[in-house]
TIMAR-718067 format. One record per residue: z, y, x of N, C-alpha, C in turn; residue in one letter. Coordinates in pm, whole numbers, padded with zeros to 5 digits, always signed. Layout:
ZYXZYXZYXA/...
//
This chain:
+01005-02291+00150+00867-02267+00187+00865-02184+00313M/+00786-02224+00410+00766-02147+00532+00632-02076+00524N/+00632-01947+00553+00507-01869+00550+00488-01805+00685V/+00370-01824+00741+00334-01762+00868+00219-01667+00840T/+00240-01539+00867+00135-01441+00843+00059-01419+00972Q/-00063-01376+00955-00149-01357+01071-00091-01255+01167S/-00111-01282+01291-00074-01190+01397-00200-01156+01472G/-00188-01099+01590-00308-01059+01663-00396-01177+01704P/-00336-01297+01716-00415-01412+01761-00424-01522+01657H/-00368-01500+01538-00375-01600+01431-00432-01535+01307T/-00566-01540+01290-00630-01467+01182-00625-01537+01047P/-00508-01584+01005-00495-01643+00874-00349-01644+00833F/-00327-01672+00705-00192-01689+00654-00175-01837+00625I/-00065-01893+00668-00037-02034+00646+00098-02047+00578S/+00103-02124+00471+00229-02148+00402+00250-02298+00392A/+00372-02343+00417+00405-02484+00411+00525-02505+00321T/+00515-02600+00231+00628-02639+00148+00626-02790+00138Q/+00728-02853+00194+00731-02998+00197+00612-03051+00275G/+00533-03137+00212+00416-03191+00280+00288-03117+00244D/+00300-03000+00180+00183-02922+00142+00167-02801+00233Q/+00044-02771+00267+00014-02656+00353-00104-02580+00295R/-00095-02446+00298-00203-02361+00250-00244-02270+00365V/-00373-02266+00396-00427-02176+00498-00522-02079+00430N/-00502-01950+00455-00589-01848+00396-00648-01766+00509I/-00779-01770+00523-00846-01693+00627-00878-01554+00579G/-00884-01455+00669-00906-01317+00628-01047-01287+00582P/-01144-01359+00627-01283-01331+00592-01337-01430+00489E/-01250-01513+00433-01295-01610+00335-01237-01576+00200T/-01296-01632+00096-01243-01606-00037-01176-01730-00096D/-01155-01830-00013-01089-01950-00061-00981-01994+00036T/-00890-02068-00017-00785-02127+00065-00784-02276+00034A/-00756-02357+00133-00753-02501+00113-00609-02545+00120V/-00565-02616+00017-00431-02673+00016-00443-02817+00059T/-00371-02854+00163-00375-02990+00214-00241-03057+00191K/-00241-03180+00158-00117-03256+00147-00141-03393+00208S/-00038-03473+00212-00054-03606+00271-00140-03694+00182T/-00153-03658+00054-00240-03734-00036-00385-03700-00011G/-00474-03758-00091-00616-03737-00069-00672-03621-00152S/-00588-03553-00228-00635-03443-00313-00647-03315-00233N/-00749-03235-00265-00767-03101-00206-00784-03003-00320R/-00708-02898-00320-00720-02793-00421-00784-02672-00358D/-00875-02609-00431-00937-02486-00383-00875-02369-00460M/-00839-02264-00389-00782-02145-00449-00875-02030-00418V/-00910-01953-00520-00998-01839-00499-00914-01713-00485T/-00946-01632-00384-00878-01506-00360-00966-01395-00415I/-00910-01310-00499-00988-01204-00563-01035-01101-00462S/-01141-01030-00499-01192-00922-00414-01084-00816-00392D/-01006-00789-00497-00899-00689-00486-00795-00732-00383E/-00759-00861-00383-00660-00910-00286-00715-00904-00144A/-00842-00937-00129-00902-00930+00005-00908-00786+00054R/-00942-00692-00036-00946-00550+00002-00808-00500+00040Q/-00707-00544-00035-00569-00503-00004-00529-00553+00134K/-00566-00677+00166-00535-00732+00298-00606-00652+00407L/-00732-00618+00384-00805-00537+00483-00739-00400+00501R/-00698-00339+00390-00632-00209+00397-00501-00218+00474N/-00424-00324+00448-00297-00341+00519-00322-00360+00668E/-00423-00438+00702-00455-00458+00843-00499-00328+00907K/-00578-00248+00831-00623-00119+00882-00504-00027+00905S/-00410-00025+00810-00291+00059+00825-00208+00014+00945E/-00197-00118+00964-00122-00170+01079-00187-00125+01209E/-00320-00132+01215-00387-00092+01338-00380+00060+01355S/-00381+00134+01243-00366+00279+01250-00228+00317+01303D/-00127+00237+01269+00010+00268+01310+00040+00226+01452N/-00044+00140+01510-00014+00096+01645-00026+00215+01740S/+00075+00234+01821+00075+00344+01914+00134+00472+01859G/+00165+00475+01730+00227+00593+01671+00375+00595+01706D/+00425+00713+01725+00568+00729+01751+00646+00705+01623S/+00775+00679+01636+00857+00661+01515+00854+00783+01423P/+00846+00903+01480+00841+01024+01398+00713+01028+01314A/+00601+00995+01376+00473+00995+01303+00472+00885+01198I/+00525+00769+01233+00531+00660+01135+00615+00699+01014M/+00725+00770+01038+00811+00815+00928+00737+00914+00839K/+00663+01005+00899+00585+01102+00821+00479+01029+00738I/+00414+00930+00798+00313+00853+00725+00375+00779+00607K/+00495+00725+00627+00564+00657+00517+00596+00756+00406Q/+00638+00875+00443+00668+00978+00344+00542+01015+00266T/+00430+01027+00336+00303+01060+00270+00266+00951+00170I/+00278+00826+00210+00245+00716+00119+00338+00716-00002E/+00466+00741+00020+00562+00745-00090+00528+00859-00187M/+00491+00975-00132+00454+01088-00217+00327+01057-00298L/+00230+00993-00235+00108+00956-00307+00139+00863-00423K/+00230+00767-00399+00269+00674-00506+00340+00748-00619E/+00428+00843-00584+00499+00919-00686+00402+01006-00766K/+00304+01064-00699+00204+01146-00768+00124+01060-00866I/+00083+00944-00820+00007+00855-00907+00089+00815-01030K/+00216+00781-01008+00303+00743-01119+00322+00860-01215A/+00342+00980-01162+00361+01098-01247+00234+01128-01327A/+00117+01109-01265-00009+01132-01337-00025+01030-01450Q/+00015+00906-01424+00008+00804-01529+00105+00838-01642E/+00224+00887-01607+00321+00928-01709+00267+01045-01790Q/+00200+01138-01724+00141+01253-01792+00037+01206-01895L/-00048+01113-01854-00150+01060-01945-00085+00988-02063E/+00022+00914-02036+00092+00845-02143+00156+00945-02239A/+00212+01054-02185+00271+01158-02270+00166+01221-02361L/+00046+01240-02308-00061+01299-02388-00092+01213-02510K/-00072+01083-02498-00105+00990-02606+00009+00969-02706Q/+00129+01019-02674+00243+00996-02762+00233+01080-02888T/+00292+01028-02993+00293+01095-03122+00432+01155-03142D/+00443+01286-03119+00571+01355-03136+00546+01499-03173M/+00652+01570-03198+00645+01712-03230+00567+01783-03120D/+00469+01865-03158+00382+01930-03061+00457+02020-02964E/+00557+02092-03013+00634+02182-02926+00711+02101-02820E/+00775+01995-02865+00849+01909-02772+00753+01841-02674Q/+00641+01795-02725+00541+01730-02641+00491+01826-02534K/+00465+01952-02573+00415+02051-02477+00517+02077-02367Q/+00645+02083-02404+00751+02103-02304+00754+01987-02205K/+00743+01865-02256+00742+01747-02168+00619+01747-02078L/+00503+01782-02135+00380+01788-02056+00391+01894-01947L/+00445+02012-01982+00462+02118-01883+00556+02074-01771D/+00664+02006-01807+00758+01956-01707+00694+01855-01614G/+00612+01765-01670+00546+01663-01588+00441+01728-01498K/+00370+01828-01550+00272+01900-01467+00341+01972-01351R/+00457+02031-01381+00535+02099-01278+00578+01999-01170Q/+00621+01881-01213+00661+01776-01118+00543+01737-01028E/+00426+01721-01088+00306+01684-01011+00272+01794-00911I/+00284+01920-00954+00256+02031-00862+00353+02031-00744M/+00480+02006-00771+00579+02002-00663+00552+01886-00568M/+00516+01771-00623+00484+01656-00538+00360+01684-00454L/+00258+01748-00514+00138+01782-00437+00170+01881-00326N/+00259+01974-00354+00302+02070-00252+00374+01997-00138S/+00462+01905-00174+00533+01827-00072+00435+01743+00009A/+00332+01689-00058+00231+01611+00013+00155+01698+00111L/+00120+01819+00071+00052+01911+00161+00138+01943+00283S/+00266+01967+00259+00358+01994+00369+00370+01873+00462E/+00375+01754+00406+00386+01633+00488+00259+01614+00570A/+00144+01639+00512+00018+01629+00587+00013+01731+00700N/+00062+01851+00674+00067+01954+00778+00164+01911+00889A/+00277+01853+00850+00374+01806+00949+00315+01693+01034A/+00236+01607+00971+00172+01498+01045+00074+01554+01146L/-00007+01649+01105-00102+01713+01196-00030+01779+01312T/+00076+01852+01281+00154+01920+01384+00218+01820+01481E/+00272+01711+01428+00335+01610+01513+00233+01543+01604A/+00115+01516+01551+00009+01456+01633-00035+01551+01744R/-00051+01678+01710-00090+01776+01810+00017+01790+01918E/+00141+01790+01877+00254+01801+01972+00256+01681+02067K/+00238+01562+02012+00236+01442+02095+00115+01439+02188E/+00001+01490+02138-00118+01494+02223-00098+01588+02342A/-00033+01701+02317-00004+01795+02426+00093+01736+02526K/+00193+01664+02476+00292+01602+02566+00231+01488+02644Q/+00140+01415+02581+00080+01299+02647-00034+01335+02739G/-00094+01449+02720-00213+01485+02796-00188+01596+02886G/
//
């Protein structure tokens, strides 16, 4: 299967496999599958998938012009956010578990400590991003 993702001048995703082709436009909620036969299949794209595509495009445009150092900090920030979200989900799952209360409390305290450390690292990464942007602005201006 060949997949072509949208670029600056191609506002759609196109996938080809054998004699079948799928085109997905960014502002539409359907994709048309074409083949050499006379059949046409309609595929519906969920609102969540369209929002994710918009977010990815926004992130790509946000990253354009960023230095490698800033891009690395942004990646670190995103990774920390994902780890925080996962830790919070684990904390909620721990709250629902049926186990010895003392052991459960120790696990909950440990998970809360982990979340606090991740939040602290996120704050530091955000501060580093601000500092890096200010440094680049001074150098560029």
